[in-house]
C-alpha positions as CSV (number, residue, x, y, z in Angstrom):
1,X,-6.1,-65.7,-5.3
2,X,-9.9,-66.1,-5.8
3,X,-10.0,-69.7,-5.9
4,X,-10.3,-70.2,-9.5
5,X,-7.6,-72.4,-11.3
6,X,-6.8,-73.2,-15.1
7,X,-7.9,-76.4,-16.5
8,X,-5.1,-79.0,-16.6
9,X,-3.1,-78.9,-19.7
10,X,-4.5,-75.5,-21.1
11,X,-1.6,-73.7,-20.0
12,X,2.3,-74.5,-20.2
13,X,5.3,-72.6,-18.9
14,X,8.9,-73.0,-19.8
15,X,12.0,-71.2,-19.3
16,X,14.5,-71.2,-22.4
17,X,14.1,-73.5,-25.6
18,X,17.0,-73.1,-27.1
19,X,18.5,-76.6,-26.4
20,X,15.7,-78.7,-27.3
21,X,15.9,-81.5,-29.3
22,X,13.8,-82.6,-32.5
23,X,11.8,-85.3,-30.1
24,X,11.1,-82.5,-27.8
25,X,9.4,-80.3,-30.3
26,X,7.8,-83.2,-31.8
27,X,6.5,-83.8,-28.1
28,X,5.0,-80.1,-28.4
29,X,3.5,-79.9,-31.5
30,X,1.6,-83.1,-30.0
31,X,0.6,-81.2,-27.1
32,X,-1.1,-78.9,-29.9
33,X,0.2,-75.8,-28.6
34,X,-0.8,-73.0,-30.9
35,X,0.5,-69.9,-29.2
36,X,4.2,-69.3,-27.9
37,X,4.6,-66.0,-25.9
38,X,8.6,-65.7,-25.5
39,X,9.0,-62.5,-23.0
40,X,12.6,-62.5,-22.8
41,X,14.1,-59.4,-24.2
42,X,15.5,-59.2,-27.4
43,X,19.1,-60.0,-25.8
44,X,18.3,-63.1,-24.3
45,X,16.5,-64.2,-27.3
46,X,19.8,-63.3,-29.6
47,X,21.6,-65.3,-27.6
48,X,19.7,-68.7,-27.1
49,X,17.1,-68.4,-29.7
50,X,14.5,-71.1,-30.1
51,X,14.9,-72.4,-33.5
52,X,11.5,-74.6,-34.2
53,X,12.2,-77.1,-37.1
54,X,9.9,-76.6,-39.8
55,X,6.4,-78.0,-39.4
56,X,7.3,-77.9,-35.7
57,X,6.4,-74.0,-34.9
58,X,2.9,-73.2,-33.0
59,X,0.4,-72.8,-36.0
60,X,2.2,-74.7,-38.6
């Protein structure tokens, strides 16, 4: 609203991530993502969990 912007490549937005492949997770790791904020409720997370492979979770 005030005209400010976020630097390109600093913030990423996604929908569900339950069907990502190992290649997808490797790509996300190369982006250097450090924090993931999952805003889904408990039922949504239980129905379609994001299963980060070992070594591919943000911060690992």
